[in-house]
N, C-alpha and C positions, 0 to 999 in steps of 0.2 A: 438470498436477501439482497435487495437493491438499496442504494443510498438515496439521499434526498434528491439527487439530480438524475436518477434512473440507472446509474451504473451498478453492477454487482459490487457488494461490499468486499473489502479486502479479505475478510475471513472466508467468504464463499470462494473467492478467487484462489486463495492459498490452498484450501482443501481440494478444490478441483484440480489445481496444478499438481498436487501431490499424487492424486489418483491417476491423472493422465501420465505422469512419469512412471508410475508403477505398472500401468497397463499399456503404455505406449500408444495412447490415443490422444488426439489433439486437444479436446476441450470438454470438460464436464461441468462448466460453470453454471449453465442453465439448470442442470439436474440438481446440483448442490443448493443453488438458490431456491429452487422449488421446495426442497425438503426443509430448509431453514424457515422459509416463509410459512409453510404449512404447519410446522411445529410451533412456531410463535403464535399463529392464529389459534390453534387448538388449545395451547397452554393458557393463553390469555383469556379465551372464552370459558374454559373449564375452571380456571382459578385454582384454589386449593381444595376444591370439592372432590377432586379425583386426579389421578395421574394419567397423562396421555399415553396411549399405546402406540407401538411402532406401526401396527396394522392401521390405526386411524390416521397416522401421519402420512404413510405412503399412499393411502387411499385419497386423502385430501390433496396430495401433491400430484396425483395421477400417475404414480410410479409403482414399482414392485418392491418386494422385500429384497430381492437381489440388488436393486439399485440403491436401496438404503445402506445395506451392508458393504456395498462397494466403496462407500465413502466413510461410513461410521461403524466401528466395531461394536458399538452398543448405543443404547439410548443416552447413557451418561455422556458419551462422546459428543452427541448432538447437543445436549444441554450445555456442555462446556463451550461449544461453538456459539450457542445463543448468548451465553454470558460474555464471551469475548467480543462478539459482534456488538452487543449492547454497550459494553464499556467503550469501544472505539467510537460509537456514535455519540455517547455522552462526552467523551474527551474532545471530540471535534467541536461540539457545541460550546463547551467551556473554553476551549482555545480561542474561539471567535470572540467571546466576551472578554477574555483576558487581554486580547490584542488591543482592545479599546481603552485599557487602563494605562495611564502614563507612569505610574509608580510600581515598584516591585511589591510594596505592601498592598496596593490595590489589586494587583494580579493574584496575590495569594488569597486575599479576601474573596475574590470571585471564585477561585478554585474551591475554597472551603464551602461557600454557599452552594455552588453547583454540585459538588459531591454529596453534600448532606441533603440536597433536594431529592435524592433517590428515596428518602423516607416520607416525602410528601404524599398525601392521599392520591394525587393524580398519577403518581409513578410507582408507589409502593406495591400496589396490588399486582401489577404486571411483573415487577421484579421478584416479588415473593412467590408468585406462581411458577416462574422459571426455576427458582431455587428449590421449590417444593418437589419438582420433578427430578431432582438429582438424588441418587441414593446415598451420596456423600454429604447431604445437607448438614448433618450434625457432626461431621468430622472437623478436625482442627483446620484442615485445608480443603474446602469444598472444591468439587470438580470445576475447573475453569477459573478458579479464584485468582491464582497467581498470574495467569495471562491477562486477566481483567485489570489488574493493578498497573501493569506496565505502561499503557498509554497515558494513564492519569498521573503516575509518578513522573513521567518524562516532562510533563508540563511545568513541574516545579524546579527543574534544573536551572533554568535561566534566572528566575527571580531569587532563588536561594543564592546563586553565585553573585548576583547583583548586590545582595545584602552582606556579602563578604564571607560566605561559607567556603571553607577550603575543601569540603567533601560534599558538594551539592547533590550528587547522585545518591550517596548513602543517606543523607538527610532526607531527601525526597522519598526514598524507599521506606524509611522509618515512619515518617509522617503519614504516608499513604496507608501503610499497614494499620497504624493507630486509628485513622479516621474510618477506614473500611471496617475495622472491628466494631466501631460504634454503629455504623450503618447496618452491618449484619445483625447486631444485637437488636436494634430497633425493628428490623424486618421480621426477625423470628418472633419478637414479642408483640408485633403489631402496634408499636408505639411510634411517636414522632419526636424529633429533636426539639428541645425547648430553646427559646432565645438565649437563656443563660448558658446552656451547654454549647450552643453554637459559638458564643463569644469566648468561652473557655477554650474550645478547640482552636479558634482563631489565634488566641494568644499563644497557645502551644506551638502552632505552626509558625508563627512569626518569631518566636524565641529560639526555635531549633537552629536556624542558620547562624544566629548571633552567638549561640553557645559554641558552635563549631569554630567561629572566628576567634573567640576568646581562648580556646584551647590550642589554637595553632601556634 
């Protein structure tokens, strides 16, 4: 998977580096990127009408089953990589918008709006299709879910600290879990966030660092 300026994503680079270290070969980045790109294309094209097969993914990537299992022990592992890669791309886009906001409150609002945008019609179908292909979709912690939260939670550390939170990392993690929970619920139900719900979640996110300051 390549990013917006043509370089391999951090997820693809990390997985390729791990395989290279295990097998003492210099670079597998192109191979991993081809598998991630092929999986994303097949999953987005198929939607929730059916689940992508490893055979289809390797054929679309122009690789072999051996190449697939060299990097991913299962299809769930590949889906986890897709979720993590998608989260990093979303976080990067939100970070650019947050940087333009002068106030901590404004940066938090941008974060809430950007995170909840995953339930918009333009993005929900793609995200739901990726989750549909995970066998742990209905578990309490879906494959790739924890890693997906990390880059988004990190964006809240600075604005929460600016508002006086004495535990900005913890507050960011709690808020991210809560908002992701709502996003996941809407994706599973095929529903969208209402304006009222968005405002309620924003008030919750803004009040969390203030609560931390009061308890210090």
